[in-house]
C-alpha positions as CSV (number, residue, x, y, z in Angstrom):
1,M,-0.1,-0.1,0.0
2,S,2.6,2.4,1.2
3,F,4.3,1.7,-2.7
4,L,1.2,3.2,-4.4
5,L,0.7,6.0,-1.6
6,C,4.6,6.8,-2.8
7,L,3.4,6.8,-6.6
8,L,0.6,9.1,-6.3
9,V,2.9,11.6,-3.9
10,V,5.4,11.4,-6.7
11,L,2.9,11.9,-9.5
12,V,1.4,15.0,-7.3
13,A,4.9,16.2,-7.0
14,V,5.9,16.3,-10.6
15,V,2.6,18.0,-11.6
16,S,3.1,20.4,-9.0
17,G,6.6,21.2,-10.4
18,V,5.4,21.8,-14.2
19,V,2.7,23.9,-12.9
20,F,4.8,25.8,-11.0
21,L,7.5,26.1,-13.7
22,G,4.9,27.3,-16.1
23,R,3.8,30.0,-14.2
24,G,7.0,30.9,-13.2
25,L,8.3,31.5,-16.5
26,A,4.6,33.4,-17.9
27,C,5.6,35.8,-14.9
28,V,9.2,36.5,-15.9
29,W,8.6,36.7,-19.4
30,R,5.9,39.8,-18.3
31,G,8.9,41.4,-16.9
32,G,9.5,44.1,-14.1
33,L,10.7,43.3,-10.6
34,V,8.0,42.1,-8.9
35,R,6.7,39.9,-11.5
36,S,10.4,38.4,-11.8
37,L,10.7,37.8,-8.1
38,R,7.3,36.2,-8.1
39,G,8.5,34.1,-11.3
40,L,11.9,33.3,-9.5
41,A,9.6,31.9,-6.8
42,Y,7.6,29.8,-9.0
43,V,10.8,28.1,-10.8
44,V,12.6,27.6,-7.4
45,A,9.4,26.0,-5.7
46,A,9.2,23.6,-9.4
47,G,13.1,22.4,-8.2
48,A,12.1,21.9,-5.0
49,A,8.8,19.9,-6.0
50,V,11.3,17.5,-8.4
51,M,13.6,17.5,-5.8
52,Y,10.8,15.8,-3.7
53,A,9.5,13.4,-6.4
54,W,13.2,12.2,-7.0
55,G,13.2,11.7,-3.4
56,M,10.3,9.8,-3.2
57,L,10.7,7.6,-6.3
58,Y,13.9,6.0,-4.0
59,V,11.5,5.4,-1.0
60,A,8.9,3.9,-3.5
61,G,11.6,1.5,-4.7
62,A,12.5,0.8,-1.5
63,A,8.9,-0.1,-0.2
64,L,8.0,-1.8,-3.6
65,E,11.1,-4.4,-2.5
66,A,10.0,-4.2,0.9
67,E,6.7,-5.3,0.4
68,D,7.7,-7.9,-2.1
69,G,6.8,-11.6,-0.4
70,G,8.8,-14.6,-1.5
71,A,11.3,-17.0,-0.6
72,D,14.1,-14.4,-0.6
73,S,11.9,-11.5,1.8
74,S,13.1,-11.9,4.8
75,P,14.7,-10.1,6.5
76,I,13.4,-7.3,4.6
77,R,15.7,-6.7,1.5
78,P,16.4,-2.6,1.6
79,C,17.2,-2.6,4.9
80,R,19.9,-5.5,4.8
81,T,23.4,-4.5,5.9
82,G,25.5,-7.4,5.1
83,V,26.1,-8.3,8.4
84,Q,24.0,-11.2,9.1
85,E,23.8,-11.2,12.7
86,R,22.1,-7.6,12.7
87,D,20.0,-8.6,9.7
88,Y,18.1,-11.0,11.5
89,W,16.9,-8.2,14.1
90,I,15.1,-6.3,11.2
91,D,11.4,-6.6,12.2
92,D,9.6,-3.4,10.0
93,Y,10.2,-0.3,8.3
94,H,8.4,3.3,8.3
95,V,8.1,5.6,5.4
96,W,8.7,9.5,6.3
97,W,7.1,11.9,4.0
98,V,9.3,15.1,5.7
99,P,11.7,14.6,5.9
100,V,12.2,11.9,3.1
101,R,13.2,9.1,4.6
102,F,13.1,5.1,4.2
103,V,13.4,4.1,8.0
104,C,14.8,0.5,9.2
105,H,13.3,-0.9,12.3
106,R,15.0,-3.8,14.5
107,S,13.4,-5.7,17.3
108,D,15.6,-4.1,19.6
109,G,14.2,-0.7,19.1
110,S,17.0,0.7,17.3
111,T,16.6,2.4,13.8
112,Y,18.7,4.0,10.8
113,D,18.1,5.1,7.3
114,R,18.3,3.4,4.0
115,E,18.0,4.3,0.1
116,V,17.3,8.1,0.1
117,P,20.7,10.0,-1.1
118,G,22.1,12.4,1.5
119,Y,21.7,15.1,-0.7
120,V,18.2,14.9,-1.2
121,N,17.0,16.4,2.0
122,P,19.1,19.2,2.2
123,A,18.7,20.4,-1.2
124,L,15.0,20.3,-0.5
125,A,15.0,22.2,2.5
126,G,17.1,25.2,0.2
127,L,14.7,25.2,-2.5
128,A,11.9,25.4,-0.5
129,G,13.3,28.3,1.6
130,S,14.9,29.9,-1.0
131,A,11.2,30.1,-2.9
132,V,9.5,31.4,0.0
133,A,12.4,34.1,0.6
134,L,11.7,34.7,-2.8
135,A,7.9,35.1,-2.7
136,V,8.2,37.3,0.5
137,S,10.8,39.5,-1.1
138,A,8.0,39.7,-4.2
139,L,5.5,41.0,-1.7
140,A,7.4,43.2,-0.1
141,V,8.6,45.1,-3.4
142,S,4.8,45.1,-4.1
143,A,4.0,46.9,-1.1
144,R,6.4,48.9,-0.9
145,S,5.6,50.2,-4.3
146,A,2.0,50.5,-3.6
147,S,2.7,52.5,-0.5
148,A,4.9,54.7,-2.9
149,R,2.3,55.2,-5.4
150,S,-0.6,56.2,-2.7
151,V,2.2,58.7,-1.3
152,D,2.4,60.3,-4.7
153,E,-1.3,60.8,-5.4
154,R,-1.9,62.5,-2.1
155,A,0.8,64.7,-3.1
156,R,-0.5,65.4,-6.6
157,K,-4.2,66.4,-5.2
158,P,-4.7,70.0,-4.1
């Protein structure tokens, strides 16, 4: 079940990335500082969505392999470390959506991460933070220019 849910999340992230990229490029092409900042925020958000989808593809592959039954399904294949003494303690796994993680659980209570590359979560955090910063900058510039226009209009009235 978690495999199908992971694939659904990947699909939603990819579609969101395409929508963000389209909106971002449309904003950047129109010109102006506010629209350019907003467009860059959308483009960076598209990068974050694609990075999330990339990490979830790793998790989906691991979940598919973990849920696969058969003669070689115990201990859980994605959780194997190569040390048989420790591998026989593996009893479960968990999928974390934020941050993107595939966590293996041993019967003694210890856990460890597998499958997701180490660059995915830091890149995801950096891209998401940058997108938010660009969006806030666009709002600040828009508010400042709106207040400057209202001051100019008041000065022109007799």
